C-alpha positions in Angstrom: 7.0 281.6 21.8 10.4 283.2 22.5 13.3 280.7 23.0 15.9 281.2 25.8 18.5 282.0 23.2 16.3 284.9 22.0 16.3 286.6 25.4 19.0 289.1 24.7 19.3 292.6 26.1 19.7 295.7 23.9 23.0 295.7 22.0 23.8 292.1 22.7 24.6 289.8 19.8 23.5 286.2 19.4 26.0 283.6 20.4 27.7 281.6 17.7 26.4 278.0 17.1 27.9 275.7 19.7 28.8 278.6 22.0 27.2 278.6 25.4 26.9 282.4 25.4 28.5 282.6 28.8 31.1 285.2 29.4 33.5 285.9 32.2 31.8 286.0 35.6 33.2 288.5 38.1 32.5 288.2 41.8 33.5 289.9 45.0 33.3 286.7 47.1 37.1 286.1 47.4 37.7 289.7 48.5 34.9 289.4 51.0 36.3 286.1 52.3 39.7 287.8 52.8 38.1 290.4 55.0 36.7 287.9 57.4 38.6 287.8 60.8 40.7 284.8 61.8 39.7 283.7 65.3 40.9 281.2 67.9 38.2 278.8 66.6 39.8 278.7 63.2 43.2 278.0 64.7 41.7 275.2 66.7 40.1 273.6 63.6 43.4 273.8 61.7 45.3 272.3 64.7 42.7 269.5 65.1 42.7 268.6 61.4 46.5 268.6 61.3 46.6 266.3 64.3 44.1 263.9 62.8 46.0 263.8 59.6 49.3 263.0 61.4 47.6 260.3 63.5 45.9 258.8 60.4 49.3 258.5 58.7 50.8 257.0 61.7 48.0 254.4 62.0 48.4 253.4 58.3 52.2 253.1 58.6 51.9 251.0 61.8 49.3 248.6 60.4 51.4 248.2 57.2 54.6 247.4 59.2 52.9 245.1 61.6 51.0 243.2 58.9 54.1 241.9 57.3 55.6 240.7 60.6 52.4 239.0 61.8 51.8 237.2 58.5 55.4 236.2 58.0 56.9 232.7 58.4 57.7 231.9 62.0 55.3 234.4 63.5 53.2 231.5 64.9 49.9 232.9 63.5 48.1 231.4 60.5 47.0 234.7 59.1 47.6 236.6 55.9 48.7 240.2 55.5 45.3 241.0 54.0 43.6 239.7 57.1 45.7 241.8 59.4 45.1 244.9 57.3 41.3 244.1 57.2 41.2 243.8 61.0 43.2 247.0 61.4 40.8 248.8 59.1 37.8 247.5 60.9 39.2 248.5 64.3 40.0 252.0 62.9 36.5 252.5 61.6 35.0 251.2 64.8 37.1 253.6 66.8 36.3 256.5 64.6 32.6 255.8 64.9 32.7 255.4 68.6 34.7 258.6 69.1 32.4 260.5 66.7 29.4 259.2 68.7 30.9 260.4 72.0 31.7 263.8 70.6 28.2 264.2 69.1 26.5 263.2 72.4 28.7 265.4 74.5 28.8 268.6 72.5 25.8 268.5 70.3 23.4 266.8 72.5 22.8 263.9 70.1 22.9 260.3 71.1 21.8 258.3 68.1 23.7 260.0 65.3 25.4 256.9 64.0 22.6 254.5 64.8 19.6 256.4 63.3 21.3 259.1 61.3 19.6 262.0 63.0 
């Protein structure tokens, strides 16, 4: 029975021991992607992702600054910085899930995306 390493074309030499036998792969995919048109949709996606990245950084900075003030001496709250950060993270995730659910139900016609995963 022929082995996979024996399946060589005419004029091809056997690979050296330990060599995978793979050569350079050439493709036209990058050139084809460069020829695709840039539309308004692409601009809106880039703008939306940039906005979300800025807001995410702002949220992390805000929670970090507030956590030290709320957990400090004289704040009147018996809470640690870890607890403030945990509450901030939980609220962030809850907000992201609810916004995602609203977007899915409005634009994709799905109501139970988060709840049942469909």
